VEXVEX-310768 format. One record per residue: residue number from 1; x, y, z of N, C-alpha, C in turn. Coordinates in Angstrom, 3 decimals. Example, Ala and Ser with C-alpha at 12.3 -4.5 7.8 and 13.67 -1.06 7.14 Angstrom:
VEXVEX-310768
- 1; 13.190; -5.690; 7.800; 12.300; -4.500; 7.800; 13.200; -3.300; 7.800
- 2; 12.850; -2.250; 7.080; 13.670; -1.060; 7.140; 12.900; 0.030; 7.870
This chain:
VEXVEX-310768
- 1; -111.047; 35.683; 101.296; -109.902; 36.125; 101.208; -109.992; 37.189; 102.657
- 2; -109.212; 37.098; 103.582; -108.980; 37.792; 104.687; -108.739; 39.461; 104.446
- 3; -109.065; 40.577; 105.338; -108.791; 41.699; 105.557; -107.304; 41.911; 105.183
- 4; -106.168; 40.987; 106.141; -105.168; 41.199; 105.764; -104.338; 41.138; 104.265
- 5; -105.154; 39.970; 103.933; -104.692; 39.239; 102.460; -104.958; 40.285; 101.559
- 6; -106.299; 40.897; 101.597; -106.553; 41.926; 100.702; -105.767; 43.094; 100.980
- 7; -105.266; 43.534; 102.003; -104.478; 44.801; 102.328; -103.177; 44.003; 101.512
- 8; -102.600; 43.348; 101.914; -101.080; 42.677; 100.826; -101.439; 42.944; 99.575
- 9; -102.577; 42.417; 98.806; -102.785; 42.685; 97.325; -102.741; 43.948; 97.138
- 10; -103.639; 44.661; 97.856; -103.802; 46.317; 97.342; -102.028; 46.938; 97.530
- 11; -101.406; 46.313; 98.541; -99.804; 47.032; 98.644; -98.842; 46.462; 97.376
- 12; -99.447; 45.147; 97.261; -98.381; 44.591; 96.049; -98.614; 45.227; 94.709
- 13; -100.022; 45.004; 94.486; -100.248; 46.357; 93.102; -99.856; 47.658; 93.106
- 14; -99.743; 48.406; 94.107; -98.889; 49.534; 94.452; -97.814; 49.457; 93.979
- 15; -97.116; 48.496; 94.605; -95.802; 48.395; 94.243; -95.395; 48.232; 92.864
- 16; -96.416; 47.232; 92.124; -96.193; 46.990; 90.775; -96.305; 48.393; 90.150
- 17; -97.076; 48.967; 90.224; -97.066; 50.315; 89.350; -95.695; 51.035; 89.116
- 18; -95.669; 51.123; 90.926; -93.764; 51.699; 91.091; -93.004; 51.010; 90.041
- 19; -92.911; 49.934; 90.201; -91.801; 49.015; 89.573; -91.928; 49.592; 88.085
- 20; -92.723; 49.781; 87.283; -92.716; 50.559; 85.812; -91.800; 51.579; 85.754
- 21; -92.108; 52.584; 86.482; -90.968; 53.823; 86.614; -89.755; 53.022; 86.775
- 22; -89.053; 52.036; 87.759; -87.805; 51.865; 87.815; -87.389; 51.324; 86.745
- 23; -88.408; 50.264; 86.187; -87.758; 49.846; 84.856; -87.581; 50.766; 83.391
- 24; -88.390; 51.875; 83.622; -87.962; 53.009; 82.490; -86.845; 53.845; 82.783
- 25; -86.318; 53.992; 84.221; -85.507; 54.721; 84.688; -83.842; 53.718; 83.864
- 26; -84.302; 52.880; 84.339; -82.950; 51.980; 84.083; -82.709; 51.891; 82.287
- 27; -84.035; 51.745; 81.453; -83.597; 51.976; 80.156; -82.958; 53.153; 79.770
- 28; -83.735; 54.116; 80.006; -83.039; 55.560; 80.159; -81.706; 55.881; 80.182
- 29; -81.412; 55.317; 81.315; -79.875; 55.486; 81.880; -79.364; 54.696; 80.977
- 30; -79.034; 53.245; 80.650; -78.753; 52.659; 79.464; -78.293; 53.273; 78.229
- 31; -79.762; 53.628; 77.716; -79.616; 54.198; 76.537; -78.583; 55.366; 76.407
- 32; -78.688; 56.367; 77.440; -78.194; 57.347; 77.153; -76.472; 57.249; 77.477
- 33; -76.280; 56.315; 78.157; -74.754; 55.971; 78.730; -74.309; 55.085; 77.214
- 34; -75.053; 54.578; 76.265; -74.339; 53.703; 75.261; -74.597; 54.169; 74.068
- 35; -75.297; 55.152; 73.984; -75.836; 55.670; 72.373; -74.765; 56.081; 71.703
- 36; -73.607; 56.538; 72.280; -72.378; 57.217; 71.308; -71.317; 56.161; 71.576
- 37; -71.738; 54.812; 72.070; -70.521; 54.122; 72.256; -69.714; 53.518; 70.472
- 38; -70.600; 53.469; 70.169; -69.920; 53.185; 68.653; -70.035; 51.324; 68.343
- 39; -69.424; 50.722; 67.396; -69.474; 49.508; 67.240; -68.936; 48.798; 68.226
- 40; -69.502; 47.770; 68.706; -68.808; 46.625; 69.740; -69.684; 45.403; 69.647
- 41; -68.979; 44.647; 70.477; -69.073; 43.130; 70.444; -69.041; 42.857; 71.753
- 42; -70.418; 41.634; 71.721; -70.533; 41.352; 73.041; -70.073; 40.065; 73.354
- 43; -69.563; 39.899; 74.646; -68.519; 38.818; 74.815; -69.449; 37.844; 76.273
- 44; -69.925; 36.650; 75.770; -70.780; 36.059; 77.545; -69.622; 34.840; 77.593
- 45; -69.854; 34.668; 78.990; -69.046; 33.419; 79.533; -69.558; 33.741; 81.121
- 46; -68.694; 32.448; 81.952; -68.747; 32.243; 82.974; -68.258; 32.993; 83.977
- 47; -69.028; 33.695; 85.128; -68.576; 34.415; 86.156; -67.518; 33.586; 86.827
- 48; -67.349; 32.254; 87.045; -66.533; 31.078; 87.820; -65.431; 31.088; 87.308
- 49; -65.278; 31.341; 85.762; -63.630; 30.859; 85.324; -62.303; 31.865; 86.311
- 50; -61.550; 31.172; 86.500; -60.095; 31.756; 87.235; -59.023; 32.323; 86.335
- 51; -58.699; 33.412; 86.597; -57.572; 34.138; 85.921; -56.582; 32.969; 85.735
- 52; -56.029; 33.406; 84.790; -54.758; 32.146; 84.158; -55.055; 30.997; 83.370
- 53; -56.376; 30.634; 83.608; -56.861; 29.340; 82.863; -57.215; 29.731; 81.732
- 54; -57.400; 28.756; 80.837; -57.433; 28.307; 79.106; -58.635; 29.570; 78.836
- 55; -59.649; 29.289; 79.245; -60.596; 30.043; 78.523; -60.334; 31.416; 79.134
- 56; -60.169; 31.627; 80.413; -59.659; 33.239; 80.707; -58.630; 33.970; 79.719
- 57; -57.626; 33.228; 79.568; -56.838; 33.693; 78.803; -57.077; 33.857; 77.019
- 58; -58.087; 32.927; 76.784; -58.876; 32.922; 75.382; -59.587; 34.190; 75.289
- 59; -60.391; 34.502; 76.484; -61.221; 35.741; 76.215; -60.391; 36.972; 76.504
- 60; -59.088; 36.759; 76.846; -58.442; 38.361; 77.317; -57.973; 38.187; 75.666
- 61; -57.405; 37.516; 74.824; -56.530; 37.387; 73.928; -57.677; 37.947; 72.737
- 62; -58.897; 37.576; 73.120; -60.206; 37.745; 71.998; -60.607; 38.981; 71.763
- 63; -60.834; 39.935; 73.197; -61.266; 41.158; 73.702; -59.948; 42.324; 72.500
- 64; -58.499; 41.659; 73.079; -58.079; 42.589; 72.493; -57.929; 42.861; 70.976
- 65; -57.972; 41.552; 70.510; -58.214; 41.586; 69.146; -59.095; 42.214; 68.493
- 66; -60.411; 41.952; 69.259; -62.034; 43.081; 68.792; -61.247; 44.420; 68.608
- 67; -60.712; 44.801; 69.897; -60.120; 46.348; 69.819; -59.257; 46.362; 68.586
- 68; -58.489; 45.503; 68.611; -57.643; 46.285; 67.500; -58.128; 46.357; 65.944
- 69; -59.165; 45.520; 65.786; -60.460; 45.783; 64.949; -61.623; 46.867; 65.077
- 70; -61.365; 47.819; 65.758; -61.981; 48.517; 65.667; -63.169; 48.969; 66.548
- 71; -63.474; 47.657; 66.964; -64.770; 47.350; 67.977; -64.341; 47.631; 69.551
- 72; -65.743; 47.983; 70.035; -65.617; 47.913; 71.805; -65.795; 46.861; 72.325
- 73; -65.723; 46.507; 73.395; -65.951; 45.274; 74.080; -67.186; 45.517; 75.096
- 74; -68.290; 44.764; 74.970; -69.645; 44.595; 76.018; -69.699; 43.315; 76.891
- 75; -69.579; 43.389; 78.151; -69.565; 41.874; 79.161; -70.351; 42.395; 79.878
- 76; -70.786; 41.086; 81.035; -71.427; 41.581; 81.808; -71.108; 42.129; 83.183
- 77; -70.172; 42.258; 83.025; -69.335; 43.283; 83.847; -68.599; 42.656; 85.261
- 78; -68.949; 41.210; 85.184; -68.561; 40.790; 86.562; -67.232; 40.083; 86.480
- 79; -67.065; 38.684; 87.420; -65.821; 38.454; 87.505; -65.574; 37.497; 86.073
- 80; -64.564; 36.520; 86.035; -64.098; 35.468; 85.292; -64.201; 35.686; 83.880
- 81; -64.874; 35.180; 82.764; -65.036; 35.449; 81.552; -65.014; 37.025; 81.402
- 82; -65.892; 37.541; 81.933; -66.494; 38.732; 81.676; -65.199; 39.754; 82.095
- 83; -64.914; 39.345; 82.939; -63.618; 40.420; 83.668; -62.317; 40.016; 82.701
- 84; -62.198; 38.880; 82.091; -61.205; 38.510; 81.041; -61.255; 39.679; 79.766
- 85; -62.951; 39.846; 79.516; -62.942; 40.336; 78.210; -62.817; 42.149; 78.358
- 86; -63.225; 42.128; 79.648; -62.866; 43.707; 79.778; -61.396; 43.972; 79.982
- 87; -60.756; 43.007; 80.796; -59.373; 43.517; 80.598; -58.487; 43.299; 79.351
- 88; -58.660; 42.545; 78.157; -58.136; 42.435; 77.313; -58.368; 43.855; 76.263
- 89; -59.728; 44.463; 76.360; -60.323; 45.478; 75.803; -59.469; 46.705; 76.497
- 90; -59.528; 46.829; 77.741; -58.880; 48.216; 78.435; -57.303; 47.868; 78.115
- 91; -56.814; 47.000; 78.511; -55.277; 46.793; 78.005; -55.022; 47.260; 76.211
- 92; -55.894; 46.483; 75.470; -55.428; 47.268; 74.109; -56.087; 48.642; 74.145
- 93; -56.632; 49.276; 74.958; -56.563; 50.714; 74.679; -58.175; 51.296; 73.872
- 94; -59.161; 50.150; 74.015; -60.364; 49.985; 73.424; -61.540; 50.515; 74.442
- 95; -63.030; 50.740; 73.702; -63.923; 51.029; 74.546; -63.994; 49.655; 75.764
- 96; -64.450; 49.651; 76.934; -64.634; 48.606; 77.798; -66.051; 48.669; 78.557
- 97; -66.895; 48.075; 78.350; -68.476; 48.235; 78.970; -68.578; 47.243; 79.528
- 98; -69.075; 47.557; 80.829; -69.636; 46.304; 81.795; -71.300; 46.489; 82.325
- 99; -71.917; 45.404; 81.843; -72.991; 45.758; 82.290; -74.032; 44.534; 83.732
- 100; -73.373; 45.610; 84.434; -73.330; 44.536; 85.880; -75.102; 44.118; 86.014
- 101; -75.036; 43.154; 87.135; -76.482; 42.703; 87.597; -76.241; 42.706; 88.906
- 102; -77.165; 43.259; 89.701; -77.259; 43.209; 91.051; -77.570; 41.872; 91.700
- 103; -76.663; 40.886; 92.436; -76.963; 39.515; 92.392; -76.576; 39.045; 94.136
- 104; -77.041; 38.152; 94.639; -76.630; 38.012; 96.012; -75.434; 37.262; 96.178
- 105; -74.914; 36.510; 95.117; -73.613; 35.894; 95.243; -73.180; 36.081; 93.802
- 106; -71.468; 35.592; 93.578; -70.836; 35.546; 92.319; -70.666; 36.912; 91.933
- 107; -71.585; 38.112; 91.749; -71.640; 38.897; 90.683; -70.744; 40.276; 91.599
- 108; -69.806; 40.920; 90.973; -69.599; 42.018; 91.290; -68.665; 42.789; 90.357
- 109; -68.748; 43.802; 90.000; -67.929; 44.930; 89.175; -66.486; 44.824; 88.918
- 110; -65.880; 44.247; 88.079; -64.518; 43.652; 87.567; -63.785; 45.341; 87.544
- 111; -62.312; 45.392; 87.577; -61.836; 46.706; 88.032; -61.221; 46.911; 86.620
- 112; -62.186; 46.184; 85.150; -61.316; 46.676; 84.057; -62.543; 47.522; 82.928
- 113; -63.261; 47.724; 83.736; -64.696; 48.534; 83.180; -64.097; 49.985; 82.965
- 114; -64.363; 50.851; 81.976; -64.271; 52.294; 81.829; -65.401; 52.535; 82.926
- 115; -64.731; 53.806; 83.937; -65.555; 54.406; 84.921; -66.952; 54.852; 84.038
- 116; -66.940; 55.844; 83.027; -67.859; 56.002; 82.685; -69.216; 54.726; 81.614
- 117; -68.519; 53.794; 81.304; -69.433; 52.566; 80.837; -69.529; 51.473; 81.617
- 118; -69.699; 51.784; 83.142; -69.986; 50.480; 84.145; -71.624; 50.879; 84.542
- 119; -72.542; 49.992; 83.973; -73.760; 50.104; 84.172; -74.384; 48.710; 85.145
- 120; -75.062; 49.345; 86.189; -75.709; 48.326; 87.085; -77.235; 48.249; 86.792
- 121; -77.407; 46.891; 86.552; -78.660; 46.506; 86.388; -79.543; 45.783; 87.617
- 122; -80.837; 46.281; 87.824; -81.668; 45.573; 88.688; -82.307; 44.378; 87.924
- 123; -82.709; 44.632; 86.860; -83.332; 43.643; 85.813; -82.678; 42.806; 84.654
- 124; -83.065; 41.721; 84.910; -81.773; 40.643; 83.775; -82.168; 41.244; 82.472
- 125; -83.672; 41.223; 82.060; -84.325; 41.388; 80.837; -83.705; 42.917; 80.509
- 126; -83.822; 43.708; 81.153; -83.242; 45.223; 80.572; -81.547; 45.044; 80.046
- 127; -80.742; 44.129; 80.820; -79.416; 44.146; 80.783; -79.172; 43.253; 79.412
- 128; -80.316; 42.287; 79.129; -79.965; 41.492; 78.088; -80.382; 42.653; 76.981
- 129; -81.305; 43.314; 76.813; -81.814; 44.371; 75.897; -80.239; 45.276; 75.095
- 130; -79.696; 45.569; 76.490; -78.500; 46.302; 76.616; -77.486; 45.741; 75.666
- 131; -77.207; 44.424; 75.919; -75.984; 43.707; 75.390; -76.681; 43.482; 73.841
- 132; -77.780; 43.020; 73.402; -78.368; 43.033; 72.080; -78.460; 44.318; 71.340
- 133; -78.972; 45.390; 72.062; -78.871; 46.473; 71.116; -77.616; 47.168; 70.815
- 134; -76.714; 47.151; 71.096; -75.781; 48.040; 71.034; -74.342; 47.009; 70.895
- 135; -74.347; 45.715; 70.313; -73.657; 44.972; 69.583; -73.814; 44.532; 68.208
- 136; -72.648; 44.328; 67.297; -72.817; 43.912; 66.485; -72.323; 42.511; 66.063
- 137; -72.061; 41.797; 66.977; -71.744; 40.373; 66.985; -71.665; 39.883; 68.432
- 138; -71.684; 38.751; 68.520; -71.850; 38.001; 69.879; -70.834; 36.698; 69.951
- 139; -70.057; 36.541; 71.178; -69.068; 35.870; 71.011; -69.074; 34.942; 72.658
- 140; -69.392; 33.649; 72.489; -70.041; 33.094; 73.659; -68.836; 31.774; 74.043
- 141; -68.114; 32.498; 75.034; -67.017; 31.373; 75.445; -67.815; 30.250; 76.688
- 142; -67.392; 29.426; 77.045; -67.817; 28.628; 78.132; -68.527; 29.175; 79.341
- 143; -69.580; 28.690; 79.546; -70.332; 29.141; 80.596; -71.625; 28.396; 81.783
- 144; -72.042; 28.670; 82.042; -73.416; 28.017; 82.917; -74.491; 28.580; 82.197
- 145; -75.939; 28.292; 83.385; -77.288; 28.758; 82.681; -77.447; 30.310; 82.069
- 146; -76.526; 31.096; 82.943; -76.501; 32.245; 82.464; -76.040; 32.574; 81.062
- 147; -74.806; 32.308; 80.571; -74.377; 32.544; 79.501; -75.405; 31.672; 78.410
- 148; -76.116; 30.449; 78.748; -77.210; 29.506; 77.634; -78.263; 30.725; 77.745
- 149; -78.643; 31.295; 78.422; -79.594; 32.286; 78.654; -79.241; 33.242; 77.766
- 150; -78.123; 33.911; 77.662; -77.802; 34.977; 76.935; -77.629; 34.328; 75.224
- 151; -76.685; 33.412; 75.429; -76.483; 32.850; 73.869; -78.049; 32.547; 73.447
- 152; -79.197; 31.984; 73.912; -80.030; 31.325; 73.186; -81.305; 32.475; 73.009
- 153; -81.022; 33.567; 73.928; -81.622; 34.635; 73.649; -81.617; 35.414; 72.151
- 154; -80.155; 35.884; 71.714; -79.470; 36.272; 70.790; -80.060; 35.305; 69.602
- 155; -79.948; 34.065; 69.591; -80.422; 32.732; 68.577; -81.641; 33.026; 68.055
- 156; -82.306; 33.257; 69.401; -83.811; 33.510; 68.856; -84.431; 34.597; 68.543
- 157; -83.586; 35.758; 68.601; -83.903; 37.404; 68.029; -83.436; 37.109; 66.713
- 158; -82.702; 36.235; 66.314; -81.934; 36.222; 64.998; -82.620; 35.330; 64.433
- 159; -82.940; 34.336; 64.514; -84.025; 33.399; 64.100; -85.507; 33.740; 63.663
- 160; -85.720; 34.531; 64.569; -87.288; 35.370; 63.916; -87.320; 36.799; 63.701
- 161; -86.188; 36.900; 63.087; -85.830; 38.490; 62.534; -86.591; 39.683; 63.615
- 162; -86.360; 39.325; 64.712; -86.518; 40.681; 65.741; -85.484; 41.637; 65.429
- 163; -84.337; 40.960; 65.527; -83.031; 41.451; 65.393; -82.525; 41.259; 63.741
- 164; -81.892; 42.239; 63.394; -80.891; 42.147; 62.416; -79.841; 40.797; 62.352
- 165; -79.750; 40.028; 61.377; -78.700; 39.038; 61.672; -77.098; 39.367; 62.025
- 166; -77.088; 38.856; 62.928; -75.452; 39.384; 63.212; -74.485; 38.015; 63.630
- 167; -72.984; 38.121; 63.463; -72.402; 37.155; 63.640; -72.514; 36.539; 65.070
- 168; -72.828; 35.065; 65.296; -72.931; 34.590; 66.639; -71.691; 33.508; 66.851
- 169; -70.613; 33.420; 67.525; -69.780; 32.517; 67.536; -69.488; 31.895; 69.048
- 170; -69.170; 31.056; 68.981; -68.818; 29.921; 69.868; -67.516; 29.698; 70.102
- 171; -66.642; 30.303; 71.236; -65.073; 29.832; 71.372; -64.702; 28.755; 72.303
- 172; -64.272; 27.754; 71.854; -64.251; 26.606; 72.855; -64.761; 25.481; 72.195
- 173; -63.904; 24.776; 71.584; -64.598; 23.462; 70.827; -64.787; 22.388; 72.032
- 174; -63.665; 22.413; 72.813; -64.184; 21.512; 73.805; -65.700; 21.365; 74.351
- 175; -66.312; 22.519; 74.775; -67.076; 22.831; 75.344; -68.588; 22.752; 74.603
- 176; -68.292; 23.807; 73.538; -69.434; 23.545; 73.025; -69.695; 22.792; 71.933
- 177; -68.785; 21.395; 71.572; -69.478; 20.998; 70.326; -70.288; 19.713; 70.414
- 178; -70.421; 19.122; 71.716; -71.215; 18.394; 71.809; -72.697; 18.857; 72.235
- 179; -72.691; 20.197; 72.430; -74.352; 21.018; 72.521; -74.565; 21.258; 70.924
- 180; -73.252; 21.479; 69.965; -73.982; 21.807; 68.825; -74.616; 20.696; 67.959
- 181; -73.844; 19.278; 68.485; -73.977; 17.743; 67.994; -75.612; 17.688; 68.361
- 182; -76.093; 17.983; 69.827; -77.219; 17.556; 70.452; -78.609; 18.538; 69.653
- 183; -77.688; 19.702; 69.723; -78.872; 20.796; 68.679; -79.443; 19.875; 67.213
- 184; -78.305; 19.694; 66.574; -78.360; 18.889; 65.314; -78.980; 17.641; 65.294
- 185; -78.855; 16.788; 66.037; -79.545; 15.496; 66.319; -80.684; 15.486; 66.773
- 186; -80.910; 16.143; 67.926; -82.370; 16.029; 68.377; -82.868; 17.105; 67.997
- 187; -82.746; 18.591; 68.195; -83.839; 19.728; 67.668; -84.228; 19.106; 66.183
- 188; -83.062; 19.081; 65.477; -83.060; 19.386; 63.877; -83.777; 17.603; 63.315
- 189; -82.802; 16.616; 63.428; -82.974; 15.523; 63.064; -84.430; 14.877; 63.607
- 190; -84.350; 14.484; 64.490; -85.030; 13.983; 65.305; -87.186; 14.554; 65.526
- 191; -86.636; 15.640; 65.707; -87.919; 16.555; 66.318; -88.371; 17.491; 65.254
- 192; -87.474; 17.973; 64.394; -87.636; 18.959; 63.012; -88.323; 20.410; 64.063
- 193; -87.645; 20.828; 65.064; -87.748; 21.834; 65.875; -87.378; 23.239; 65.410
- 194; -86.228; 22.911; 64.483; -85.507; 23.938; 63.721; -85.547; 23.925; 62.248
- 195; -84.735; 24.517; 61.467; -84.682; 24.475; 60.212; -83.230; 24.317; 60.383
- 196; -82.633; 23.536; 58.959; -81.210; 23.089; 58.553; -80.245; 24.257; 58.552
- 197; -80.903; 25.555; 58.269; -80.027; 26.653; 57.977; -79.592; 27.344; 59.567
- 198; -80.759; 27.197; 60.654; -80.257; 27.540; 62.119; -78.773; 27.014; 62.461
- 199; -78.552; 25.607; 61.782; -77.228; 25.456; 62.323; -76.305; 26.571; 61.776
- 200; -76.155; 26.991; 60.875; -75.251; 28.021; 60.176; -74.959; 29.039; 61.046
- 201; -76.039; 29.103; 62.293; -75.811; 30.412; 63.080; -74.758; 30.145; 64.457
- 202; -74.297; 28.847; 64.425; -73.120; 28.462; 65.477; -71.902; 27.774; 64.966
- 203; -71.471; 28.894; 64.275; -69.882; 28.403; 64.101; -68.870; 28.119; 65.374
- 204; -68.253; 27.149; 65.431; -67.212; 27.082; 66.683; -65.802; 26.803; 66.280
- 205; -65.330; 27.724; 67.384; -63.930; 28.044; 66.786; -62.785; 27.963; 68.275
- 206; -61.602; 27.796; 68.314; -60.869; 28.061; 69.577; -59.849; 29.067; 69.198
- 207; -60.003; 29.554; 67.898; -58.712; 30.447; 67.461; -59.406; 31.819; 67.261
- 208; -58.851; 32.825; 67.969; -59.687; 34.170; 68.005; -59.278; 35.045; 66.698
- 209; -58.309; 34.671; 65.843; -57.975; 35.237; 64.309; -59.319; 34.424; 63.483
- 210; -59.776; 33.489; 63.768; -60.700; 33.074; 62.981; -62.337; 33.474; 63.373
- 211; -62.568; 34.055; 64.352; -63.653; 34.789; 65.071; -63.893; 36.209; 64.192
- 212; -62.669; 36.950; 64.184; -62.395; 37.916; 63.410; -62.572; 37.628; 62.188
- 213; -62.369; 36.839; 61.474; -61.933; 36.519; 60.052; -63.884; 36.265; 59.778
- 214; -64.386; 35.530; 60.646; -66.174; 35.585; 60.287; -66.567; 36.864; 60.682
- 215; -66.204; 37.739; 61.784; -67.006; 38.623; 61.571; -66.997; 39.832; 60.715
- 216; -65.405; 39.973; 59.919; -65.286; 40.721; 58.866; -65.924; 40.265; 57.619
- 217; -65.731; 38.963; 57.130; -66.462; 38.410; 56.296; -67.797; 39.074; 55.989
- 218; -68.402; 38.957; 57.217; -69.971; 39.005; 57.303; -70.121; 40.465; 57.117
- 219; -69.439; 41.346; 57.681; -69.630; 42.745; 57.261; -69.118; 43.552; 56.067
- 220; -67.845; 42.635; 55.412; -67.630; 42.946; 54.097; -68.540; 42.727; 52.709
- 221; -69.436; 41.605; 53.439; -70.316; 40.904; 52.444; -71.825; 41.686; 52.404
- 222; -71.470; 43.224; 52.311; -72.433; 44.354; 52.130; -73.404; 44.270; 53.198
- 223; -73.133; 43.805; 54.627; -73.474; 44.102; 56.216; -73.240; 45.490; 56.463
- 224; -72.562; 46.349; 56.004; -72.137; 47.518; 56.521; -73.252; 48.272; 57.108
- 225; -73.856; 48.410; 56.636; -75.130; 49.348; 56.937; -75.537; 48.758; 58.399
- 226; -75.400; 47.323; 58.588; -75.843; 46.997; 59.934; -74.770; 47.474; 61.027
- 227; -74.014; 47.929; 60.974; -73.122; 48.632; 61.859; -73.538; 49.489; 62.523
- 228; -74.577; 49.587; 63.351; -75.164; 50.375; 64.053; -76.487; 50.062; 64.980
- 229; -76.989; 50.699; 66.271; -77.499; 49.597; 67.384; -78.799; 48.915; 66.715
- 230; -79.234; 47.683; 67.062; -79.800; 47.066; 66.879; -80.948; 46.845; 67.808
- 231; -81.516; 46.167; 67.552; -83.106; 45.568; 68.578; -84.127; 46.902; 68.441
- 232; -84.771; 47.130; 67.385; -85.834; 48.729; 67.734; -86.845; 48.591; 68.423
- 233; -86.825; 49.459; 69.789; -87.786; 48.986; 70.452; -88.796; 50.304; 70.339
């Protein structure tokens, strides 16, 4: 290894040490800003969904109903489905949280986030902790890789009992039905990589009222003690 390469190596290690302080400060800010937010529901979905489209309207209606039932709404803070979720929450007069992520494209804060509940994140993994820790249910609308990442993160945490079981609901039958069939046919039946009961973690609907019925039924059945921050760190 050349002297220049050795120097670069040591500089990188020094930067890695300072990165830990950035990580800690981001966790602290998130916890302090959200600790008193109250029960919330996280809404996942694509940043590319345009206003006025089917799933944008669905997210607005869903978020408004969430607020009417006494919950706040947490989204990724950006455009598309995230904007729709925050819009529905704000227009219904409930807490509207945005966990924005610094990206070179697509992502920017939408205008429907409460000013005191807009948090900018440098790291995806910290952002996902905030999504999970402060939500009592998760609603996934159509999206891309980011939405799948968030959805399967939550499924994994529930399946492995790293967090308490919470409702995870897919909105958009046309979009999600094929994926659920693949999970059942390939993951479960062909390869036995999941258990049969894991399929129950993924109800699919197009009806916002049915979403809330699932959530209310879950917490009416002696899960009321779980209406508190999740994911013990």
